[in-house]
C-alpha positions in Angstrom: 0.0 0.1 -0.1 2.9 2.3 0.9 4.4 2.0 -2.5 1.3 3.0 -4.5 1.2 6.6 -3.2 5.0 7.0 -3.9 4.6 5.7 -7.5 1.6 8.0 -8.0 3.5 10.9 -6.7 6.5 10.1 -8.9 4.4 9.8 -11.9 2.7 13.0 -11.2 6.2 14.8 -10.8 7.4 13.3 -13.8 4.3 14.3 -15.8 4.5 17.9 -14.3 8.2 18.2 -15.3 7.9 16.8 -18.8 6.7 20.1 -20.6 9.6 21.9 -19.0 12.0 19.3 -20.2 10.8 19.5 -23.6 11.0 23.1 -23.5 14.4 23.0 -22.2 15.5 20.6 -24.9 14.0 22.8 -27.6 15.8 25.8 -26.4 18.2 27.4 -28.6 21.9 27.0 -27.9 24.2 29.8 -27.0 23.3 33.1 -28.6 24.4 33.2 -32.4 25.7 36.4 -33.6 24.2 37.5 -36.9 26.2 37.1 -40.1 28.4 40.0 -41.3 26.1 40.2 -44.3 23.1 40.5 -41.9 25.0 43.2 -39.9 25.8 45.2 -43.1 22.2 45.1 -44.2 21.0 46.2 -40.9 23.4 49.2 -41.0 22.6 50.2 -44.5 18.9 50.1 -43.5 19.6 52.4 -40.4 21.6 54.8 -42.6 18.9 54.8 -45.3 16.2 55.3 -42.8 18.1 58.4 -41.3 18.5 59.9 -44.5 14.9 59.2 -45.7 13.4 60.7 -42.6 15.1 64.0 -42.9 13.9 64.5 -46.5 17.2 66.3 -47.6 17.3 68.8 -50.2 19.8 68.0 -53.1 22.3 70.5 -51.4 21.7 68.8 -48.0 22.1 65.3 -49.7 25.6 66.4 -50.9 26.6 67.3 -47.4 25.1 64.0 -46.1 27.7 62.1 -48.0 30.9 63.0 -45.9 28.9 62.2 -42.9 27.6 58.9 -44.0 31.5 58.2 -45.0 32.4 58.8 -41.5 29.7 56.7 -39.9 30.7 53.8 -42.4 34.3 54.2 -41.5 33.4 53.9 -37.8 31.2 51.0 -38.4 33.9 49.2 -40.6 36.6 49.8 -37.7 34.4 48.5 -35.0 33.7 45.5 -37.0 37.5 45.0 -37.5 38.2 45.4 -33.9 35.5 43.0 -32.9 37.0 40.3 -35.4 40.4 40.9 -33.9 39.5 40.3 -30.4 37.2 37.3 -31.5 40.4 35.8 -33.3 42.8 36.5 -30.2 40.2 34.8 -28.0 39.9 31.7 -30.2 43.7 31.6 -30.6 44.0 31.5 -26.7 46.0 34.9 -26.5 47.2 35.3 -23.0 45.3 37.8 -21.0 46.9 41.3 -20.9 48.0 42.8 -17.7 46.6 46.1 -16.2 49.3 48.4 -17.7 48.7 46.9 -21.1 45.0 47.4 -21.0 45.4 50.8 -19.7 47.7 51.7 -22.8 45.2 50.0 -25.2 42.3 52.0 -23.7 44.2 55.3 -24.0 45.0 54.6 -27.7 41.4 53.6 -28.3 40.2 57.0 -26.6 42.6 58.8 -28.8 41.4 57.2 -31.8 37.8 57.9 -30.9 38.5 61.5 -30.3 40.0 61.9 -33.6 37.0 60.1 -35.4 34.5 62.3 -33.4 36.3 65.5 -34.5 36.0 64.5 -38.2 32.4 63.3 -37.6 31.6 66.4 -35.9 33.1 68.5 -38.8 30.9 66.8 -41.4 27.9 67.1 -38.9 28.3 70.7 -38.7 28.1 71.3 -42.3 25.0 69.5 -42.7 23.3 70.8 -39.6 23.9 74.3 -40.6 21.6 73.7 -43.6 18.9 71.9 -41.9 15.4 73.6 -41.4 14.1 74.2 -38.1 11.8 71.2 -38.8 14.6 69.0 -39.6 16.8 69.8 -36.7 14.6 68.1 -34.0 14.1 65.2 -36.3 17.9 64.9 -37.0 18.6 64.6 -33.2 15.9 61.7 -32.9 16.8 59.9 -35.9 20.5 60.0 -35.5 20.3 59.3 -31.8 18.2 56.3 -32.5 20.8 55.2 -35.1 23.5 55.9 -32.7 22.2 53.4 -30.3 23.6 50.8 -32.4 27.0 51.9 -31.5 28.9 51.4 -28.2 27.7 54.0 -25.7 25.7 55.7 -28.5 29.1 57.5 -29.4 27.7 59.3 -32.5 24.5 60.4 -30.6 26.2 61.8 -27.7 26.7 65.4 -29.0 23.2 65.4 -30.6 21.3 65.8 -27.3 21.6 68.4 -24.4 21.8 65.5 -21.9 24.9 64.1 -20.7 25.8 60.4 -21.4 25.1 59.8 -17.6 21.7 61.2 -17.8 21.2 59.0 -20.9 22.1 55.9 -18.7 19.8 57.0 -15.9 16.9 57.5 -18.3 17.4 53.9 -19.7 17.2 52.2 -16.3 
């Protein structure tokens, strides 16, 4: 008599956990990254969306070209850096010590500052030609496009708020 309730309980527990087991077995493995082609298409789409939303005049479209070149150069550089990091990880490169990591961080910051100066120069030329209707839209569209970048790097200067305020707002 005593074994019957235990068997019943065991059967109930097994039946209750069966759906969870099936769901777990069907769950995807580690998160797969999109292919380089998919990423490129998404980036092209973001850039085209920004340009279309601004409804640039012919004169403005000419000024958009250097800005787009800056965006694409930054995207290409980020993709290259990501590939280099992944390759180093796959090859089992030894972990850098703190001094080496700080030196690399310093170099990356200098490089980003140079890119931001070039980007700002291209952006200022275009921004000066935007109408009062286009300016707020430019901030929204380019901020949204910048969210695809590390820390919204391209978007940081297009809003009055500091990066810290952006982070607090996102929480």
